[in-house]
N, CA, C and O atoms as a CHARMM CRD file, in Angstrom:
* protein
*
  256
    1    1 MET  N     30.54200 138.13700 255.70600 PROA 1      0.00000
    2    1 MET  CA    29.91500 138.88700 254.77100 PROA 1      0.00000
    3    1 MET  C     29.95400 138.04400 253.43400 PROA 1      0.00000
    4    1 MET  O     31.02400 137.54400 253.08900 PROA 1      0.00000
    5    2 ARG  N     28.90900 137.88900 252.73600 PROA 2      0.00000
    6    2 ARG  CA    28.87000 137.18100 251.54500 PROA 2      0.00000
    7    2 ARG  C     28.95500 138.00900 250.37600 PROA 2      0.00000
    8    2 ARG  O     28.38800 139.10100 250.39400 PROA 2      0.00000
    9    3 THR  N     29.63700 137.60500 249.28500 PROA 3      0.00000
   10    3 THR  CA    29.75300 138.17700 248.09100 PROA 3      0.00000
   11    3 THR  C     29.19400 137.40800 246.98200 PROA 3      0.00000
   12    3 THR  O     28.95500 136.22200 247.20800 PROA 3      0.00000
   13    4 LYS  N     28.94200 137.88400 245.81300 PROA 4      0.00000
   14    4 LYS  CA    28.48900 137.26400 244.69400 PROA 4      0.00000
   15    4 LYS  C     29.56300 136.40500 244.13300 PROA 4      0.00000
   16    4 LYS  O     30.72700 136.80500 244.18000 PROA 4      0.00000
   17    5 ILE  N     29.26700 135.26400 243.61100 PROA 5      0.00000
   18    5 ILE  CA    30.22700 134.44500 242.94400 PROA 5      0.00000
   19    5 ILE  C     30.74500 135.09000 241.69900 PROA 5      0.00000
   20    5 ILE  O     29.97300 135.72800 240.98400 PROA 5      0.00000
   21    6 HSD  N     31.96000 134.96400 241.41200 PROA 6      0.00000
   22    6 HSD  CA    32.64900 135.57500 240.26200 PROA 6      0.00000
   23    6 HSD  C     32.45600 137.07900 240.12900 PROA 6      0.00000
   24    6 HSD  O     32.28400 137.63700 239.04500 PROA 6      0.00000
   25    7 SER  N     32.49600 137.67400 241.26500 PROA 7      0.00000
   26    7 SER  CA    32.39500 139.20700 241.22700 PROA 7      0.00000
   27    7 SER  C     33.52500 139.88500 241.83200 PROA 7      0.00000
   28    7 SER  O     33.40700 140.25400 243.00000 PROA 7      0.00000
   29    8 PRO  N     34.64700 140.10800 241.17500 PROA 8      0.00000
   30    8 PRO  CA    35.87500 140.61000 241.69700 PROA 8      0.00000
   31    8 PRO  C     35.67400 141.96800 242.36100 PROA 8      0.00000
   32    8 PRO  O     36.35100 142.25800 243.34700 PROA 8      0.00000
   33    9 THR  N     34.82100 142.76600 241.88800 PROA 9      0.00000
   34    9 THR  CA    34.68900 144.11500 242.40500 PROA 9      0.00000
   35    9 THR  C     34.07900 144.04900 243.85700 PROA 9      0.00000
   36    9 THR  O     34.48400 144.79700 244.74700 PROA 9      0.00000
   37   10 THR  N     33.13600 143.16300 244.04200 PROA 10     0.00000
   38   10 THR  CA    32.51000 143.02100 245.31200 PROA 10     0.00000
   39   10 THR  C     33.59000 142.39400 246.30900 PROA 10     0.00000
   40   10 THR  O     33.69900 142.82700 247.45700 PROA 10     0.00000
   41   11 ASN  N     34.34400 141.40500 245.84200 PROA 11     0.00000
   42   11 ASN  CA    35.33900 140.86800 246.63800 PROA 11     0.00000
   43   11 ASN  C     36.45100 141.80200 246.96400 PROA 11     0.00000
   44   11 ASN  O     37.01700 141.69700 248.05200 PROA 11     0.00000
   45   12 GLY  N     36.80400 142.70700 246.09900 PROA 12     0.00000
   46   12 GLY  CA    37.76200 143.74400 246.37600 PROA 12     0.00000
   47   12 GLY  C     37.35300 144.63100 247.46700 PROA 12     0.00000
   48   12 GLY  O     38.17000 145.04700 248.28800 PROA 12     0.00000
   49   13 LYS  N     35.98800 144.96200 247.50200 PROA 13     0.00000
   50   13 LYS  CA    35.44800 145.82100 248.61400 PROA 13     0.00000
   51   13 LYS  C     35.69200 145.21200 249.92800 PROA 13     0.00000
   52   13 LYS  O     36.07200 145.85000 250.91000 PROA 13     0.00000
   53   14 VAL  N     35.43000 143.80700 249.90200 PROA 14     0.00000
   54   14 VAL  CA    35.50600 143.09100 251.20300 PROA 14     0.00000
   55   14 VAL  C     36.94800 143.05600 251.69900 PROA 14     0.00000
   56   14 VAL  O     37.22800 143.28000 252.87700 PROA 14     0.00000
   57   15 GLU  N     37.88900 142.75800 250.72800 PROA 15     0.00000
   58   15 GLU  CA    39.35300 142.73200 250.95500 PROA 15     0.00000
   59   15 GLU  C     39.70800 144.07100 251.50700 PROA 15     0.00000
   60   15 GLU  O     40.37400 144.11800 252.54100 PROA 15     0.00000
   61   16 ARG  N     39.29800 145.23400 250.87100 PROA 16     0.00000
   62   16 ARG  CA    39.69400 146.51300 251.42500 PROA 16     0.00000
   63   16 ARG  C     39.18600 146.63200 252.83700 PROA 16     0.00000
   64   16 ARG  O     39.92100 147.11400 253.69800 PROA 16     0.00000
   65   17 LEU  N     37.98300 146.22500 253.12000 PROA 17     0.00000
   66   17 LEU  CA    37.39700 146.38900 254.37200 PROA 17     0.00000
   67   17 LEU  C     38.30700 145.53300 255.49700 PROA 17     0.00000
   68   17 LEU  O     38.44300 145.98100 256.63500 PROA 17     0.00000
   69   18 PHE  N     38.84200 144.42300 255.13500 PROA 18     0.00000
   70   18 PHE  CA    39.61100 143.65000 255.98600 PROA 18     0.00000
   71   18 PHE  C     41.02400 144.33900 256.17800 PROA 18     0.00000
   72   18 PHE  O     41.62400 144.22400 257.24600 PROA 18     0.00000
   73   19 LYS  N     41.50800 145.01600 255.17600 PROA 19     0.00000
   74   19 LYS  CA    42.81600 145.69200 255.20900 PROA 19     0.00000
   75   19 LYS  C     42.57400 146.91700 256.21600 PROA 19     0.00000
   76   19 LYS  O     43.38200 147.13800 257.11900 PROA 19     0.00000
   77   20 THR  N     41.46600 147.68000 256.03100 PROA 20     0.00000
   78   20 THR  CA    41.12200 148.86600 256.88600 PROA 20     0.00000
   79   20 THR  C     41.08800 148.40000 258.34000 PROA 20     0.00000
   80   20 THR  O     41.76000 148.99500 259.18200 PROA 20     0.00000
   81   21 MET  N     40.29000 147.30400 258.67400 PROA 21     0.00000
   82   21 MET  CA    40.18400 146.82500 259.89600 PROA 21     0.00000
   83   21 MET  C     41.48100 146.42500 260.58400 PROA 21     0.00000
   84   21 MET  O     41.74200 146.70200 261.75500 PROA 21     0.00000
   85   22 ASP  N     42.23300 145.78400 259.79700 PROA 22     0.00000
   86   22 ASP  CA    43.68500 145.35700 260.28500 PROA 22     0.00000
   87   22 ASP  C     44.39400 146.62100 260.59300 PROA 22     0.00000
   88   22 ASP  O     44.93200 146.68900 261.69800 PROA 22     0.00000
   89   23 GLU  N     44.48200 147.66700 259.75900 PROA 23     0.00000
   90   23 GLU  CA    45.21800 148.88200 260.11100 PROA 23     0.00000
   91   23 GLU  C     44.67700 149.60100 261.36800 PROA 23     0.00000
   92   23 GLU  O     45.43200 150.18500 262.14500 PROA 23     0.00000
   93   24 GLU  N     43.34600 149.53600 261.53400 PROA 24     0.00000
   94   24 GLU  CA    42.73400 150.25200 262.70500 PROA 24     0.00000
   95   24 GLU  C     43.01400 149.43000 263.89100 PROA 24     0.00000
   96   24 GLU  O     43.25400 150.01500 264.94700 PROA 24     0.00000
   97   25 LEU  N     43.01400 148.17700 263.85000 PROA 25     0.00000
   98   25 LEU  CA    43.41200 147.37200 265.00900 PROA 25     0.00000
   99   25 LEU  C     44.92900 147.57000 265.43200 PROA 25     0.00000
  100   25 LEU  O     45.25700 147.68400 266.61200 PROA 25     0.00000
  101   26 SER  N     45.77300 147.60100 264.43800 PROA 26     0.00000
  102   26 SER  CA    47.09700 147.80900 264.69500 PROA 26     0.00000
  103   26 SER  C     47.33700 149.15800 265.35700 PROA 26     0.00000
  104   26 SER  O     48.19700 149.26300 266.23200 PROA 26     0.00000
  105   27 PHE  N     46.58500 150.21400 264.95600 PROA 27     0.00000
  106   27 PHE  CA    46.77200 151.49900 265.53300 PROA 27     0.00000
  107   27 PHE  C     46.22000 151.35500 267.05600 PROA 27     0.00000
  108   27 PHE  O     46.91100 151.82400 267.96100 PROA 27     0.00000
  109   28 CYS  N     45.17100 150.81200 267.31100 PROA 28     0.00000
  110   28 CYS  CA    44.62800 150.62700 268.59200 PROA 28     0.00000
  111   28 CYS  C     45.59100 149.86200 269.51200 PROA 28     0.00000
  112   28 CYS  O     45.75600 150.22500 270.67700 PROA 28     0.00000
  113   29 ASN  N     46.20900 148.82900 269.00000 PROA 29     0.00000
  114   29 ASN  CA    47.08400 148.07000 269.78200 PROA 29     0.00000
  115   29 ASN  C     48.27200 148.87900 270.21800 PROA 29     0.00000
  116   29 ASN  O     48.73300 148.68400 271.34200 PROA 29     0.00000
  117   30 ASN  N     48.78300 149.73500 269.44700 PROA 30     0.00000
  118   30 ASN  CA    49.96200 150.64600 269.76900 PROA 30     0.00000
  119   30 ASN  C     49.45100 151.51800 270.84700 PROA 30     0.00000
  120   30 ASN  O     50.18600 151.68300 271.82100 PROA 30     0.00000
  121   31 ASP  N     48.31300 152.09300 270.81500 PROA 31     0.00000
  122   31 ASP  CA    47.76900 152.95400 271.84600 PROA 31     0.00000
  123   31 ASP  C     47.63900 152.17200 273.17200 PROA 31     0.00000
  124   31 ASP  O     48.05000 152.69300 274.20800 PROA 31     0.00000
  125   32 ILE  N     47.11200 151.00400 273.17800 PROA 32     0.00000
  126   32 ILE  CA    47.01800 150.18900 274.28900 PROA 32     0.00000
  127   32 ILE  C     48.34500 149.91400 275.00200 PROA 32     0.00000
  128   32 ILE  O     48.49300 149.95300 276.22300 PROA 32     0.00000
  129   33 GLU  N     49.21900 149.65300 274.17200 PROA 33     0.00000
  130   33 GLU  CA    50.66200 149.31300 274.67800 PROA 33     0.00000
  131   33 GLU  C     51.22700 150.64800 275.47500 PROA 33     0.00000
  132   33 GLU  O     51.70500 150.59300 276.60800 PROA 33     0.00000
  133   34 GLN  N     51.10100 151.76500 274.75300 PROA 34     0.00000
  134   34 GLN  CA    51.45900 153.07100 275.45300 PROA 34     0.00000
  135   34 GLN  C     50.72100 153.32800 276.79600 PROA 34     0.00000
  136   34 GLN  O     51.24000 153.78300 277.81500 PROA 34     0.00000
  137   35 PHE  N     49.50300 152.98200 276.63800 PROA 35     0.00000
  138   35 PHE  CA    48.66200 153.26300 278.06700 PROA 35     0.00000
  139   35 PHE  C     49.21600 152.22500 279.04900 PROA 35     0.00000
  140   35 PHE  O     49.47300 152.58900 280.19600 PROA 35     0.00000
  141   36 ARG  N     49.41100 150.98400 278.68000 PROA 36     0.00000
  142   36 ARG  CA    49.88900 150.01600 279.63800 PROA 36     0.00000
  143   36 ARG  C     51.21200 150.43100 280.25200 PROA 36     0.00000
  144   36 ARG  O     51.39300 150.36500 281.46800 PROA 36     0.00000
  145   37 MET  N     52.15400 150.86900 279.38600 PROA 37     0.00000
  146   37 MET  CA    53.36500 151.27200 279.88100 PROA 37     0.00000
  147   37 MET  C     53.36000 152.52700 280.81400 PROA 37     0.00000
  148   37 MET  O     54.14400 152.60600 281.76000 PROA 37     0.00000
  149   38 ARG  N     52.44600 153.51500 280.51700 PROA 38     0.00000
  150   38 ARG  CA    52.35400 154.68000 281.33000 PROA 38     0.00000
  151   38 ARG  C     51.72900 154.24300 282.68500 PROA 38     0.00000
  152   38 ARG  O     52.21500 154.62100 283.75100 PROA 38     0.00000
  153   39 TYR  N     50.67400 153.46100 282.61600 PROA 39     0.00000
  154   39 TYR  CA    49.93400 153.17000 283.77400 PROA 39     0.00000
  155   39 TYR  C     50.83000 152.23300 284.72400 PROA 39     0.00000
  156   39 TYR  O     50.83400 152.50200 285.92500 PROA 39     0.00000
  157   40 ASN  N     51.49500 151.28000 284.31300 PROA 40     0.00000
  158   40 ASN  CA    52.34600 150.50200 285.06900 PROA 40     0.00000
  159   40 ASN  C     53.60800 150.95800 285.48100 PROA 40     0.00000
  160   40 ASN  O     54.06300 150.57900 286.56000 PROA 40     0.00000
  161   41 HSD  N     54.29200 151.80400 284.67600 PROA 41     0.00000
  162   41 HSD  CA    55.70000 152.19000 284.94400 PROA 41     0.00000
  163   41 HSD  C     55.80500 153.60500 285.35700 PROA 41     0.00000
  164   41 HSD  O     56.71700 153.88500 286.13500 PROA 41     0.00000
  165   42 PHE  N     54.99500 154.55600 284.94400 PROA 42     0.00000
  166   42 PHE  CA    55.29800 155.89100 285.20600 PROA 42     0.00000
  167   42 PHE  C     54.19300 156.59400 286.02700 PROA 42     0.00000
  168   42 PHE  O     54.50600 157.52600 286.76800 PROA 42     0.00000
  169   43 ARG  N     52.94700 156.19100 285.92600 PROA 43     0.00000
  170   43 ARG  CA    51.82300 156.88200 286.62100 PROA 43     0.00000
  171   43 ARG  C     51.90700 156.54000 288.07700 PROA 43     0.00000
  172   43 ARG  O     52.00200 155.36400 288.43000 PROA 43     0.00000
  173   44 PRO  N     51.87200 157.61700 289.00800 PROA 44     0.00000
  174   44 PRO  CA    51.78600 157.21400 290.41400 PROA 44     0.00000
  175   44 PRO  C     50.46700 156.81300 290.88400 PROA 44     0.00000
  176   44 PRO  O     49.47300 157.35800 290.40300 PROA 44     0.00000
  177   45 HSD  N     50.37200 155.98300 291.70600 PROA 45     0.00000
  178   45 HSD  CA    49.01800 155.36100 292.24400 PROA 45     0.00000
  179   45 HSD  C     48.82200 155.76200 293.69900 PROA 45     0.00000
  180   45 HSD  O     49.67400 155.50800 294.55000 PROA 45     0.00000
  181   46 SER  N     47.69400 156.38900 293.96700 PROA 46     0.00000
  182   46 SER  CA    47.52200 156.72100 295.32600 PROA 46     0.00000
  183   46 SER  C     47.40200 155.49100 296.28100 PROA 46     0.00000
  184   46 SER  O     47.78700 155.53800 297.45000 PROA 46     0.00000
  185   47 SER  N     46.88200 154.46200 295.74500 PROA 47     0.00000
  186   47 SER  CA    46.81800 153.21000 296.63800 PROA 47     0.00000
  187   47 SER  C     48.17100 152.66600 296.99400 PROA 47     0.00000
  188   47 SER  O     48.30300 151.93300 297.97400 PROA 47     0.00000
  189   48 LEU  N     49.25500 153.02900 296.16800 PROA 48     0.00000
  190   48 LEU  CA    50.59400 152.49800 296.40300 PROA 48     0.00000
  191   48 LEU  C     51.51000 153.66000 296.97200 PROA 48     0.00000
  192   48 LEU  O     52.73700 153.62100 296.88800 PROA 48     0.00000
  193   49 LYS  N     50.81100 154.68400 297.55100 PROA 49     0.00000
  194   49 LYS  CA    51.46000 155.74800 298.11800 PROA 49     0.00000
  195   49 LYS  C     52.38100 156.53700 297.22300 PROA 49     0.00000
  196   49 LYS  O     53.49200 156.93000 297.57800 PROA 49     0.00000
  197   50 GLY  N     51.82300 156.75100 295.99700 PROA 50     0.00000
  198   50 GLY  CA    52.62700 157.57600 294.92400 PROA 50     0.00000
  199   50 GLY  C     53.60900 156.81300 294.23600 PROA 50     0.00000
  200   50 GLY  O     54.44900 157.40000 293.55300 PROA 50     0.00000
  201   51 LYS  N     53.60400 155.55800 294.33600 PROA 51     0.00000
  202   51 LYS  CA    54.60500 154.74600 293.49600 PROA 51     0.00000
  203   51 LYS  C     53.87600 154.08900 292.43200 PROA 51     0.00000
  204   51 LYS  O     52.65000 153.99000 292.47300 PROA 51     0.00000
  205   52 SER  N     54.60700 153.61800 291.44000 PROA 52     0.00000
  206   52 SER  CA    54.07100 152.97400 290.33200 PROA 52     0.00000
  207   52 SER  C     53.99600 151.37200 290.57700 PROA 52     0.00000
  208   52 SER  O     54.76900 150.86000 291.38700 PROA 52     0.00000
  209   53 PRO  N     53.19200 150.70700 289.97000 PROA 53     0.00000
  210   53 PRO  CA    53.25500 149.20000 290.19200 PROA 53     0.00000
  211   53 PRO  C     54.65500 148.72100 289.80500 PROA 53     0.00000
  212   53 PRO  O     55.14700 147.81600 290.47900 PROA 53     0.00000
  213   54 ALA  N     55.30900 149.21600 288.83400 PROA 54     0.00000
  214   54 ALA  CA    56.62500 148.61300 288.61000 PROA 54     0.00000
  215   54 ALA  C     57.66300 148.97800 289.68700 PROA 54     0.00000
  216   54 ALA  O     58.60000 148.22400 289.94600 PROA 54     0.00000
  217   55 ASP  N     57.47600 150.10800 290.27900 PROA 55     0.00000
  218   55 ASP  CA    58.31400 150.43900 291.46200 PROA 55     0.00000
  219   55 ASP  C     58.17300 149.46500 292.57200 PROA 55     0.00000
  220   55 ASP  O     59.15200 149.01000 293.16400 PROA 55     0.00000
  221   56 ILE  N     56.90400 149.14000 292.85800 PROA 56     0.00000
  222   56 ILE  CA    56.56200 148.19700 294.00900 PROA 56     0.00000
  223   56 ILE  C     57.08300 146.76100 293.56700 PROA 56     0.00000
  224   56 ILE  O     57.57300 145.99100 294.39300 PROA 56     0.00000
  225   57 TYR  N     56.95500 146.45300 292.26900 PROA 57     0.00000
  226   57 TYR  CA    57.43000 145.06500 291.83300 PROA 57     0.00000
  227   57 TYR  C     58.96100 145.03800 292.04300 PROA 57     0.00000
  228   57 TYR  O     59.50100 144.06000 292.56100 PROA 57     0.00000
  229   58 HSD  N     59.63300 146.08900 291.64600 PROA 58     0.00000
  230   58 HSD  CA    61.14300 146.01300 291.75100 PROA 58     0.00000
  231   58 HSD  C     61.60800 146.10900 293.17800 PROA 58     0.00000
  232   58 HSD  O     62.67600 145.60100 293.52200 PROA 58     0.00000
  233   59 ASP  N     60.81700 146.75800 294.02100 PROA 59     0.00000
  234   59 ASP  CA    61.22800 146.74700 295.46900 PROA 59     0.00000
  235   59 ASP  C     61.02900 145.32800 296.02100 PROA 59     0.00000
  236   59 ASP  O     61.90400 144.80200 296.70900 PROA 59     0.00000
  237   60 PHE  N     59.85300 144.69500 295.71200 PROA 60     0.00000
  238   60 PHE  CA    59.65800 143.36800 296.21500 PROA 60     0.00000
  239   60 PHE  C     60.68100 142.37800 295.70300 PROA 60     0.00000
  240   60 PHE  O     61.21300 141.54700 296.43900 PROA 60     0.00000
  241   61 ALA  N     60.93800 142.50400 294.39300 PROA 61     0.00000
  242   61 ALA  CA    61.87400 141.45000 293.67500 PROA 61     0.00000
  243   61 ALA  C     63.23400 141.68500 294.30700 PROA 61     0.00000
  244   61 ALA  O     63.95300 140.69300 294.42600 PROA 61     0.00000
  245   62 SER  N     63.69700 142.88700 294.74000 PROA 62     0.00000
  246   62 SER  CA    65.02500 143.07600 295.30300 PROA 62     0.00000
  247   62 SER  C     65.18700 142.36700 296.70700 PROA 62     0.00000
  248   62 SER  O     66.29900 142.23400 297.21700 PROA 62     0.00000
  249   63 LEU  N     64.08700 141.94300 297.27400 PROA 63     0.00000
  250   63 LEU  CA    64.25700 141.29400 298.58000 PROA 63     0.00000
  251   63 LEU  C     64.63300 139.88300 298.48800 PROA 63     0.00000
  252   63 LEU  O     65.05800 139.27200 299.46800 PROA 63     0.00000
  253   64 PHE  N     64.47000 139.28700 297.19100 PROA 64     0.00000
  254   64 PHE  CA    64.81900 137.95900 297.05700 PROA 64     0.00000
  255   64 PHE  C     66.00300 137.74000 296.18500 PROA 64     0.00000
  256   64 PHE  O     66.41800 136.59800 295.98400 PROA 64     0.00000
């Protein structure tokens, strides 16, 4: 985004946009992490006979 030279009000709007985008991305990243944890550690998967991927990993890791 281009702003006028020596125009602090326009630049302020762009800076606010960047701050808003940063806050929104931070919020989304938190939701993604919660989804990943639930999906991999708590949610049963039918292809794994009702176990979670973490259960399968720990079962496999205990063999070695």
